C-alpha positions as CSV (number, residue, x, y, z in Angstrom):
1,X,174.7,95.3,91.7
2,X,172.4,95.1,94.8
3,X,172.5,91.3,94.8
4,X,176.3,91.3,94.7
5,X,176.4,93.7,97.5
6,X,174.1,91.6,99.4
7,X,176.2,88.5,98.7
8,X,179.2,90.4,99.8
9,X,177.3,91.3,103.0
10,X,177.7,95.1,102.3
11,X,175.2,97.0,104.4
12,X,172.7,99.4,102.9
13,X,174.4,102.5,104.1
14,X,177.8,101.5,102.6
15,X,176.1,100.5,99.3
16,X,174.5,103.9,99.0
17,X,177.7,105.7,99.9
18,X,179.5,103.8,97.0
19,X,176.7,104.2,94.5
20,X,176.7,107.9,95.3
21,X,180.2,108.2,93.9
22,X,178.7,107.6,90.5
23,X,175.6,109.7,90.7
24,X,175.1,113.4,89.9
25,X,172.3,114.1,92.5
26,X,172.1,117.4,94.5
27,X,172.6,115.4,97.7
28,X,175.5,113.4,96.5
29,X,177.9,114.7,99.3
30,X,175.3,113.6,101.9
31,X,175.0,110.2,100.4
32,X,178.8,109.7,100.3
33,X,178.9,110.4,103.9
34,X,175.9,108.1,104.6
35,X,173.8,110.9,106.1
36,X,170.6,112.8,105.0
37,X,170.5,116.5,104.3
38,X,168.5,116.7,107.5
39,X,171.3,115.5,109.6
40,X,172.7,117.7,112.2
41,X,176.1,119.3,111.8
42,X,177.4,117.0,114.7
43,X,175.9,113.9,112.9
44,X,177.8,114.9,109.8
45,X,181.1,115.4,111.7
46,X,180.7,111.9,113.3
47,X,180.0,110.3,109.9
48,X,183.0,112.1,108.4
49,X,185.3,111.0,111.2
50,X,184.1,107.4,111.0
51,X,184.5,107.1,107.3
52,X,187.9,109.1,107.3
53,X,189.3,106.6,110.0
54,X,187.9,103.7,107.9
55,X,189.2,104.7,104.6
56,X,192.5,106.5,105.6
57,X,195.3,105.2,103.4
58,X,197.5,104.5,106.4
59,X,194.8,102.0,107.7
60,X,195.4,99.7,104.7
61,X,199.0,100.4,103.9
62,X,200.0,97.1,105.1
63,X,197.7,95.3,102.5
64,X,199.6,96.5,99.5
65,X,199.6,99.3,96.8
66,X,196.3,98.4,95.2
67,X,194.4,98.7,98.5
68,X,196.2,102.0,99.3
69,X,195.2,103.4,96.0
70,X,191.6,102.5,96.5
71,X,191.6,103.9,99.9
72,X,193.3,107.0,98.7
73,X,190.5,107.7,96.1
74,X,187.7,107.0,98.6
75,X,189.4,109.2,101.2
76,X,189.6,112.1,98.7
77,X,185.9,111.6,97.9
78,X,185.0,111.7,101.6
79,X,187.0,114.9,102.2
80,X,185.6,116.6,99.1
81,X,182.0,115.6,100.3
82,X,182.6,116.9,103.8
83,X,184.2,120.1,102.4
84,X,181.2,120.6,100.2
85,X,178.7,120.3,103.1
86,X,180.8,122.5,105.4
87,X,180.8,125.3,102.7
88,X,176.9,124.9,102.2
89,X,176.3,125.0,105.9
90,X,179.0,127.4,107.0
91,X,180.7,125.3,109.7
């Protein structure tokens, strides 16, 4: 899978974010957002905003239903991860 990601020129952070969707680790939410548990609240907010903009379903709506569906699923995961971190940290 790593070779395929490299062939498709998927950067390491994006690869870890996608891989985290299928893992059951304690820091899964952080991996989905592409940050570490040591990241500041501002860094977490910034990562969330960047990913939310990138994967918002409206961003890919012109590419067709299949792309929109994938974006909706990823957007949902991003929101869940961000909500989990916000609850843990109380912000």
